[in-house]
Steps between C-alpha positions, in 0.01 A plus 500: 500500500774588742853500360859596580703615200869428541751768391576291192140538383431741215327800664256531209349172625458650848325802350273280285410273790414796722290658224308170474420514872762262640675584829871504419788571739803597292825412675673796326255729684481326836837338573744562216811281509337232717637147480305231317437333836346817641285545187360145509443531877301822447288341229437195717417696815249716311358207299596664170613346172858588419553630148861487389740463210773363729559123458659486846152477650467153348802399706344646814166328444616157388853442639484712816127427558429863603143559609312686229150595389576440134749626243448618143831497311494712186719376209442745215772592249532865410356436153152424637480715812225714349247226598634436846250702707205368301623141535554533876149644541357215293685245714357652816150508349520143365674326791421733794506334837663183358825697477522519880717215629651447155814587309395632159724573207343730245650521153363631171204282411512271804500468874615201706355468849673269749351444844735572787265376770491145631 
């Protein structure tokens, strides 16, 4: 899958995704300090899922109706971060293409997928 990892994203997830064969653009490598609007625009223009830990992207998708290819919002407390990369990989394997055009919240033991397309 093609993804953009926001600067808020744990870099160990980027490393794990790349090792599993996913194409990941890391904002910290490509355009460090970019605004949320620029990040979501990049992901949308390149048809990539946006992986983030920043809740502000929910505001951009739902309230501001920013065009997007799909967002995966990670909500993992520090006490269970050791499973984060494995859980994100499992989400991508299980849900795959259904994540495009959706806003997904992944938490320990669950994922909620909300369609953002009409």
